[in-house]
C-alpha positions, 0 to 999 in steps of 0.5 A: 130884399136880401137878408144881410143881417137879422134884427132882434125880432128875427133872431128871436124867431129863429131861436124858436123855429130852429128846434124844427130843424131836427125834423128835416134835412137841410140841404144847402145847394145852389139852384139847378141850371134849368130853374128860372130865378128872378134878376136882382137889381140895385139902383143908386144915384152917384155923381150925376148918374144913376147906376144899376147893378144887375145880378142875373142868369144872362145866358137866358137873355142871350139865348132869347128865351121868353122868361115870362111865366116860365119855370124851367128853361127845358120847356123853352124853345131855345133850350138847346142854345141856352145849354150851349151858352152855359158851357162857355167860359167867362170871356166868351159869354161876356162877348156874347152878352156885349153883342146882345146888349143893344137888343136888350137895352131896348127891353129896358125902360127908364124915365127921369121925371117922366121923360125917357132916357138912354142907358149905357152898359159899363161892365159885365162880370161872368163867373167861371163855368164850373158845374154846368148843372148849377145855375150861373149868376153873372153881374152887369152894370149899366148907367144913365145920365141924370139931369141936375135937379132930377126928382124921380125915376121910373124903371120898366123891365120887359116881360120876356126878361122875366122878373126883376127885384129892384132895390134902391140903395144909398138913401133913407127909406129906400124903394123895393119893388117886384117887376114882372109881366112887363111892369113899370115901377111907380115914380121912385123918389131919388132922395128916398122915401118910397119904402112901404110901412110895415102895415102896407107890407103886411097887407101887400103880401096877403094877396101874394100868398093867396095868388100862390094857392089860387090860381097858380098853386095847382100842386098845393091845391091837389094836396089840400083836396087830397086832405079834403076827400079823406072823409066827409067829416069835419074832425079828420079835416081839421086834424090834417089841415092843422098839422099841415098849416103848422108845418108849412109855417115852420119851414116857410119861416126857416127858409125865409130866415135863411136857415134852410135852403133846399133846391127846387129840384129836390122839393118839387118832386117830393111835393108831387110824391106827397100828393100821391101819398095822401090820395092813395091813402084815401083809397086804402083807408076808406074814410078813416083817419089813421093814427100816423096820418097827421104826423105824415101830413106834418112832414109833407107840410114842411116840404110845401113850406119850402115850396112857398118859400121859393115864392118869397125868394122871388119877392124878397122880404124887406128888412124893415118889415120882415115879420109883417111880410112873412105873416101876411104871406102866410095868412094869404096862403091860409086864405087860399087853402080855405077858398079851395076847401070851401069851393070843394065843399060847395061842389060836393055838399049835395052829394054828401047829403044824398049819400047820408039819406040813401036817396037820389035827388034827380033835380039836383043831379040835373043842376050839377050836370048842367054846371059841369057840361055847360056853365063851367066850360063856358067860363073858359071864354072869359078866362082865355082873355086873361094873362098867360099866368092866370090862364095857365093856373085857371084852366086846370082848375076849371077842368077839375071843377067840371070833373068834381061836378060830374062826379057829384051829379052821378052821386046825387042821381044814385040810390043807396048809402055811401054814394059820396065816397064811392062815386065822388071821393074815391074816383077824385082821389084816384085822379089826384094820385094819377096827376101827382104820379105824372108830376113825380116823373116829369119833375125827376126825369123830364 
């Protein structure tokens, strides 16, 4: 999962992409204290036992923070306790973790050949306190007895503990896994052989990229919609999307190769600011593609690529299939963006045509209005039955879809030319700018 060395293919790719470094400032700093990072676990069979070495932010465990779907510990109920633990010295935090261990081990599932087995804490290593504004990663080791002739092991990581990246060590073709939402790994052969092939990795990372756009990437969705609402013509959209795609591909690859590491507390506010910019320019330019907009979009695309890279940092990129995983994820991102543009077009296409004709279509207006006030809100019922991550992502999308349908209904019912830009594109851009502005404030000050 982690990049310990570059294969020849990686080095060649790095040489090509490194020319883009002049376009951006590479800031190398650790993650902010309130970011939620995945735990990294190495599993190895030695001397009749299974040893797990876990690198994690143990303060969040001891504080009792529910990490499932959480992005910022400031939003957690026990944020104050977490901050107090961050200020403890190594010995004091180690003592608190050892006291917490009996509770934590109940949240870890380990099965050998299908049967549950117990785990025992062996050691805890806590770094010096240092800068409390920077996340502190500690290491703890636990073991489990392996009966003679054991063949497989399954590991489960409770959803409250967040994400665990699990890596098998010391065997050929080792297992690499990503456990979240209380997942239990597939049976892992203790002798190795569970490593995914390059093709399996490629296809496995495509849905990861899609998922990061739809439904979980609301900020990226609003940015793409900002590009879409500039003008009801294909050429301006193609110029913008091409610049954005090229840029985020470059910065995503650079970050995945380990050449660039910009912390989330810098990237996320800038991504929000990029949303504000494209939306405000939509309003002032009134449908015209300015000469500088593709270049500006390219620069913003570099930022969004770093945002995409944070997801890959959680999943990791396997050494045996680095390039297939990177390409698969990027293709998934592009599919997600095309899905956003396609749905947006279907929602507003009748409004575009009515605007071009200069005449109203009352029947289509009634259909749009019915979808906005009845059909889309009704989707909230089945959505409420989904998992918390999907609910968090899909609910804003349903609201956005209903608003766009309402704008389109008003535009289709209005007489005259240019009703689409006046009634749909401009109000939508204003709303996008307002949301982006709030995110800038929230991500910088709150």
